[in-house]
C-alpha positions in Angstrom: -67.1 20.9 88.3 -70.4 19.7 88.9 -69.4 16.4 89.9 -66.3 17.7 92.1 -66.3 17.3 95.8 -66.5 20.7 97.4 -63.3 20.3 99.5 -61.3 20.1 96.4 -61.9 23.8 95.6 -60.5 25.1 98.9 -57.1 25.6 96.8 -56.3 26.5 93.0 -55.5 24.6 91.3 -57.7 21.8 92.5 -56.4 19.3 94.9 -55.9 15.7 94.3 -58.7 13.8 94.5 -59.4 11.4 97.4 -61.5 8.2 97.9 -64.0 10.5 99.8 -64.2 12.9 96.9 -64.9 10.1 94.5 -67.7 8.9 96.7 -69.2 12.4 96.5 -68.9 12.1 92.7 -70.6 8.8 92.9 -73.6 10.0 94.6 -74.2 12.7 91.8 -73.8 10.1 89.2 -76.3 8.0 91.2 -78.8 11.0 91.4 -78.7 11.1 87.7 -79.5 7.6 87.0 -82.6 7.4 89.2 -83.8 10.8 88.1 -82.6 10.1 84.6 -81.7 13.8 84.3 -78.5 15.6 84.3 -77.1 16.8 87.6 -78.8 20.1 88.9 -81.3 19.9 85.7 -84.0 21.1 88.0 -82.2 24.0 89.3 -81.1 25.1 85.8 -84.5 24.8 84.6 -86.6 26.2 87.3 -84.4 28.9 88.3 -82.1 29.5 85.2 -79.1 28.9 87.2 -75.8 28.6 85.2 -73.0 26.2 86.0 -71.1 28.9 87.6 -73.9 29.6 89.9 -74.2 26.1 91.0 -70.6 25.7 91.7 -70.5 29.0 93.7 -73.5 27.8 95.9 -72.0 24.3 96.3 -68.5 25.5 97.3 -69.8 28.2 99.4 -71.1 25.6 102.1 -75.0 26.3 102.7 -76.9 24.6 105.2 -78.4 22.5 104.2 -75.9 21.8 101.3 -76.7 22.9 98.0 -77.3 19.5 96.1 -79.2 18.0 93.1 -83.1 17.6 93.8 -84.0 14.0 94.0 -87.9 14.2 93.6 -89.5 10.9 92.7 -93.0 10.2 92.1 -95.2 8.7 94.3 -95.3 5.5 92.3 -91.5 5.1 91.9 -90.1 1.9 92.2 -86.8 3.1 93.7 -85.9 2.1 97.0 -85.7 5.1 99.6 -82.6 3.4 100.8 -80.9 4.5 97.8 -81.9 7.9 98.1 -80.5 8.0 101.6 -77.4 6.5 100.4 -77.2 9.2 97.7 -77.5 11.8 100.3 -74.8 10.3 102.5 -72.5 10.0 99.7 -72.7 13.6 98.9 -72.7 14.9 102.6 -70.5 17.9 103.3 -68.8 16.4 106.2 -66.2 13.9 104.6 -66.2 11.6 107.4 -70.0 11.1 107.2 -69.6 9.7 103.6 -69.9 5.9 103.5 -66.9 3.7 102.2 -67.3 1.9 98.9 -67.2 -1.2 101.1 -70.7 -0.1 102.7 -72.1 1.0 99.5 -71.7 -2.4 98.2 -73.1 -4.0 101.1 -76.0 -1.8 100.9 -76.4 -2.5 97.0 -76.0 -6.2 97.5 -78.8 -6.0 100.2 -81.0 -4.2 97.9 -80.3 -6.6 95.2 -81.6 -9.7 97.1 -85.0 -7.8 97.9 -85.2 -6.2 94.6 -83.4 -7.7 91.5 -85.5 -5.5 89.1 -84.3 -2.3 90.5 -80.8 -3.4 90.6 -81.0 -4.6 86.9 -82.4 -1.2 86.3 -79.6 0.7 87.8 -76.9 -1.4 86.1 -78.4 -1.0 82.7 -78.6 2.5 83.3 -75.2 2.9 84.3 -74.1 0.9 81.3 -76.2 3.0 79.0 -74.8 6.3 80.4 -71.4 5.0 80.0 -71.8 3.9 76.3 -73.3 7.0 75.2 -71.0 9.1 77.0 -68.0 7.3 75.2 -69.8 7.6 71.8 -70.3 11.4 72.4 -66.8 11.9 73.5 -65.5 10.2 70.4 -67.9 12.2 68.2 -67.0 15.4 69.6 -63.2 14.6 69.6 -63.7 13.7 65.9 -65.2 17.0 65.3 -62.7 18.9 67.2 -59.9 17.1 64.9 -61.8 18.3 61.9 -62.1 21.8 62.8 -58.3 21.9 64.0 -57.3 20.6 60.4 -59.4 23.3 59.0 -57.5 25.9 61.1 -54.2 24.6 60.4 -54.8 24.5 56.6 -55.7 28.4 56.9 -52.6 29.0 59.1 -50.4 27.2 57.0 -51.7 29.5 53.9 -50.7 32.6 56.0 -47.5 31.7 57.3 -44.6 28.9 56.5 -45.5 25.9 58.2 -42.4 25.7 60.2 -43.0 28.9 61.5 -46.7 28.6 62.0 -45.8 25.3 64.0 -43.5 27.0 66.2 -46.2 29.8 67.0 -48.8 27.0 67.8 -46.5 25.6 70.3 -46.1 29.1 71.9 -42.3 29.4 70.7 -40.9 33.0 69.9 -39.8 33.5 66.4 -36.4 35.1 66.3 -35.3 37.1 63.2 -33.1 34.9 61.1 -30.4 35.5 58.5 -30.4 33.7 55.5 -27.1 34.0 53.8 -28.6 33.3 50.0 -32.1 33.2 48.6 -33.7 34.3 45.4 -36.5 36.9 45.3 -39.0 37.7 42.6 -41.2 40.7 42.1 -43.9 40.9 39.4 -46.4 43.6 38.6 -48.9 43.9 35.8 -48.1 46.3 33.2 -50.7 49.0 32.4 -52.7 48.1 35.4 -53.7 51.6 36.1 -55.4 51.4 32.6 -57.0 48.2 33.3 -58.6 49.3 36.4 -59.8 52.6 34.7 -61.7 50.5 32.3 -63.4 48.4 35.3 -65.4 48.7 38.1 -63.8 48.1 41.8 -65.7 44.9 41.8 -64.3 43.8 38.5 -60.7 44.6 39.5 -61.0 42.4 42.5 -62.3 39.6 40.4 -59.7 39.8 37.7 -56.6 39.9 40.5 -58.2 37.1 42.3 -58.6 35.0 39.1 -54.8 36.0 38.2 -53.4 35.5 41.7 -55.3 31.9 42.0 -53.7 31.1 38.6 -50.2 31.9 40.3 -50.9 30.2 43.4 -51.5 27.2 41.6 -48.2 27.5 39.9 -46.3 28.3 43.1 -47.8 25.0 44.7 -45.7 23.1 42.1 -42.2 24.8 43.3 -40.4 25.0 46.4 -41.3 28.8 46.7 -43.1 30.6 49.5 -45.5 33.4 48.5 -44.5 36.4 50.8 -47.4 38.5 50.1 -49.7 40.6 47.4 -49.7 44.4 47.2 -52.5 45.3 44.8 -51.3 43.9 41.7 -47.6 43.4 42.9 -46.7 39.6 43.7 -43.5 38.9 45.8 -42.4 35.3 46.1 -39.0 33.8 47.7 -37.3 30.4 47.5 -34.6 29.3 50.1 -36.3 30.2 53.1 -37.7 29.1 55.6 -36.3 25.8 54.6 -32.8 26.3 53.3 -32.5 24.4 49.6 -28.8 24.9 48.7 -28.8 26.5 45.3 -32.0 25.2 44.2 -33.8 28.4 45.2 -32.5 30.0 41.9 -33.9 27.4 39.6 -37.0 27.0 41.7 -37.8 31.0 41.2 -36.6 30.7 37.4 -39.0 27.9 36.6 -41.9 29.6 38.3 -41.2 32.7 36.4 -41.1 31.4 33.1 -44.3 29.4 34.1 -45.9 32.8 35.1 -45.2 34.3 31.5 -46.6 31.2 29.8 -49.8 31.4 31.9 -50.6 34.9 31.1 -50.5 34.5 27.6 -53.5 32.4 27.5 -55.2 34.7 30.6 -58.0 36.8 29.5 -59.8 39.2 31.4 -63.4 38.2 31.6 -64.9 41.6 30.9 -62.0 42.7 28.7 -61.7 40.0 26.4 -59.6 41.7 23.9 -57.0 42.9 26.4 -53.9 41.0 26.8 -52.2 40.9 30.4 -48.4 41.3 30.7 -46.4 40.9 33.8 -43.0 42.7 34.4 -40.9 40.4 36.5 -37.8 41.3 38.6 -35.6 38.5 39.9 -32.3 38.6 42.4 -30.2 36.5 44.6 -28.9 37.5 47.7 -28.9 37.7 51.7 -31.9 38.5 53.6 -33.3 38.5 57.1 -36.7 37.3 57.9 -39.0 37.3 60.8 -42.6 37.6 62.0 -44.0 40.9 62.6 -46.9 41.7 64.7 -49.6 39.9 66.9 -52.5 40.7 65.2 -52.6 39.3 61.6 -48.9 38.1 62.0 -46.7 38.5 58.6 -43.7 36.8 57.8 -41.6 39.5 56.2 -38.3 39.9 54.2 -35.7 42.7 55.2 -32.5 43.7 53.4 -31.0 45.4 50.3 -31.8 41.9 48.3 -35.6 42.9 48.6 -35.0 46.6 47.3 -32.9 45.1 44.3 -35.5 42.7 43.2 -37.9 45.5 43.4 -35.6 47.6 41.3 -35.3 44.7 38.9 -39.1 44.6 38.2 -39.6 48.4 38.2 -36.8 48.7 35.6 -37.9 45.9 33.4 -39.8 45.6 30.3 -43.2 44.2 29.7 -43.4 40.3 28.9 -39.6 40.2 30.1 -37.9 38.8 33.3 -35.2 41.0 34.6 -32.3 39.4 36.5 -29.3 40.6 38.3 -25.7 39.4 37.9 -26.3 37.3 40.9 -28.8 35.2 39.6 -27.6 35.1 36.0 -24.1 33.5 37.3 -26.2 30.4 38.5 -28.6 30.3 35.3 -26.3 30.9 32.3 -25.3 27.2 32.3 -28.9 25.8 32.0 -31.0 28.8 30.8 -30.9 31.2 28.0 -30.1 34.8 29.2 -29.2 37.9 27.3 -27.1 40.6 28.6 -29.2 44.0 28.6 -26.1 45.9 29.0 -25.5 48.6 31.7 -28.4 50.6 33.2 -28.8 53.1 35.5 -30.9 51.4 38.5 -32.4 53.9 41.0 -30.6 53.3 44.3 -28.1 51.2 42.8 -26.3 53.3 40.3 -24.9 51.6 36.9 -25.4 47.8 36.8 -25.1 45.1 34.1 -28.3 43.3 34.1 -29.9 40.5 32.2 -33.0 38.8 30.6 -34.1 35.4 31.5 -35.3 33.8 28.1 -36.0 30.2 28.6 -34.8 27.0 29.7 -32.1 25.2 27.6 -33.3 21.9 26.3 -30.5 19.3 26.7 
């Protein structure tokens, strides 16, 4: 805005530039070249003016017009004609500004009389253009790097597909997924472990365990929905549909979870063996983004409740699954019937244990 002609501010958004407006900008640039300072630098340093203050005074149309100071030392070799030309270029009246043809004629005339001065101006312009190009490239690179960091953080909080839509300003409508597989896990006797630990030790323990699980998730087509205390909720089959692969992805992940906790030790309680209680169910859900501040991608539906019930009615070190999940897994995985059980909110259900993957 400091280089923009005042007449372009008459309407918002800015009017399209004209040749006369370009001449004004050229005059501002020339004042920087001969003073070797940024435009309005004297006003900023001496009067503590901000860019907004300067633009306000330029647009207001003061008499005389508010412009950069071109104060040259007594022994300066700058031709006074250049100073007058600059002041003509940034004239308030558009019709008083010289044409580019006139500017060329003046520069040519000065070039014949004082070649050193013209060489100085041309070299300064080349130096200015080169340094500006380098600065723009460096700032662009830094901006891209910061954008990458922001994207990485965003993709850890929301699915990539959802995050990209939010970045593009698109609304995320709730979506029905006909079949996904959901997993709930919980640390057995977590209350007792917490009672033997300080709050800081509890946080460190959960952080190490969740970091271990997160590494396993990265190896599967699974989305981590959230962690609530020692609870861990994952799903496969959304937001990217993957056919029936979601059942096998969750099953492999659950088995990997159980293998990993066998060798996991709590740093401050090395004699304690951590065990997981895992529940798994396959069924339909609705998914959508909830909230504007710290938005979360949440799941809704009876399938979420059913998988939670599988976890809460399970046993330590076991993977408790519903018949819907079992019908997909019984061919390639070892499963055992638990028999019929009374499941809170579901009534009597025949459920199964997922034991291992078959070796073919």
